[in-house]
C-alpha positions as CSV (number, residue, x, y, z in Angstrom):
1,M,-13.0,-11.0,18.0
2,K,-12.0,-7.5,19.0
3,L,-8.7,-6.2,17.7
4,T,-6.2,-4.6,20.0
5,A,-5.3,-1.0,19.3
6,S,-1.8,-2.0,18.2
7,L,-3.0,-4.8,15.9
8,S,-5.6,-2.5,14.3
9,K,-3.0,0.3,13.8
10,S,-0.6,-2.2,12.2
11,I,-3.1,-3.4,9.7
12,I,-4.2,0.1,8.8
13,N,-0.6,1.2,8.1
14,L,0.1,-1.5,5.5
15,N,0.5,-0.2,2.0
16,Q,-2.5,-1.5,-0.1
17,L,-0.4,-1.5,-3.3
18,F,1.9,-4.2,-1.8
19,N,-0.9,-6.4,-0.6
20,H,-0.6,-8.5,-3.7
21,R,2.1,-11.1,-3.9
22,T,3.0,-10.1,-7.5
23,R,3.6,-6.4,-6.5
24,M,5.5,-7.6,-3.4
25,G,7.6,-9.8,-5.7
26,I,8.3,-7.0,-8.2
27,M,9.4,-4.6,-5.4
28,A,11.5,-7.2,-3.8
29,V,13.4,-7.8,-7.0
30,L,13.7,-4.1,-7.8
31,I,15.0,-3.3,-4.3
32,V,18.0,-5.5,-4.7
33,N,18.7,-4.7,-8.3
34,E,19.4,-1.3,-10.0
35,W,17.5,-2.0,-13.2
36,V,15.6,-5.1,-14.2
37,D,14.2,-5.7,-17.7
38,F,10.7,-6.9,-18.3
39,V,11.7,-10.4,-19.5
40,S,13.8,-11.0,-16.4
41,L,11.0,-9.9,-14.1
42,R,8.5,-12.1,-16.0
43,E,10.8,-15.1,-15.7
44,A,11.8,-14.5,-12.0
45,L,8.2,-14.1,-11.0
46,Q,6.8,-16.7,-13.4
47,L,4.1,-14.5,-14.8
48,T,2.4,-13.9,-18.1
49,D,3.2,-10.7,-20.0
50,G,-0.3,-9.3,-19.3
51,G,-0.3,-10.2,-15.6
52,L,3.1,-8.5,-15.1
53,A,2.3,-5.5,-17.2
54,S,-0.9,-4.7,-15.2
55,H,1.0,-4.7,-11.9
56,L,3.9,-2.7,-13.3
57,K,1.4,-0.1,-14.5
58,A,-0.1,0.2,-11.1
59,L,3.3,0.7,-9.4
60,T,4.4,3.1,-12.1
61,K,1.2,5.2,-11.7
62,A,1.8,5.4,-8.0
63,E,5.4,6.5,-8.8
64,L,6.9,3.7,-6.8
65,I,8.9,2.4,-9.9
66,E,10.2,4.1,-13.0
67,T,10.5,2.8,-16.5
68,E,13.4,3.1,-19.1
69,K,12.7,2.2,-22.7
70,K,15.6,1.7,-25.1
71,F,16.7,-0.3,-28.1
72,V,19.3,-3.1,-27.8
73,D,20.4,-4.8,-31.0
74,D,17.5,-3.1,-32.8
75,K,15.0,-4.6,-30.3
76,P,12.9,-2.7,-27.8
77,K,14.0,-3.3,-24.2
78,T,12.0,-2.0,-21.2
79,S,13.5,-1.9,-17.8
80,Y,12.3,-0.9,-14.4
81,R,13.7,0.3,-11.1
82,A,12.4,1.3,-7.7
83,T,12.1,5.0,-7.2
84,E,13.3,6.5,-3.9
85,A,9.7,6.9,-2.9
86,G,9.1,3.3,-3.8
87,R,12.1,2.2,-1.6
88,V,10.8,4.2,1.3
89,A,7.3,2.9,0.9
90,F,8.4,-0.7,0.6
91,D,10.7,-0.4,3.6
92,K,7.8,1.0,5.6
93,H,5.5,-1.7,4.5
94,L,8.0,-4.4,5.5
95,A,8.5,-2.8,8.9
96,E,4.7,-2.8,9.4
97,L,4.5,-6.4,8.5
98,E,7.4,-7.2,10.9
99,A,5.6,-5.3,13.7
100,F,2.4,-7.2,12.8
101,V,4.1,-10.6,13.1
102,K,5.7,-9.6,16.4
103,L,2.3,-8.9,17.9
104,R,1.7,-12.6,17.6
105,D,4.4,-13.3,20.2
106,E,2.9,-10.8,22.7
């Protein structure tokens, strides 16, 4: 099967960091919330601590999310939010996915 130029371009422009459902889920949650703590993310996405932590680390390393660590009632609490660069990258990724889906109708 030969890909059309527009199909090939659409696939190439997808952000590889968001090609995992967990990272898509993390970003989706962080886009619609200002700050989300680790436990809330873990519960919302139904992940293990280790599974969530590894994906958060990748997104943090790419500067798509930022971390805030503080103590609440003498207990450590880590929260996350999407950076401006993360918001832009995620919006672009979603636009590329939408364009890709629209190609099906052509």
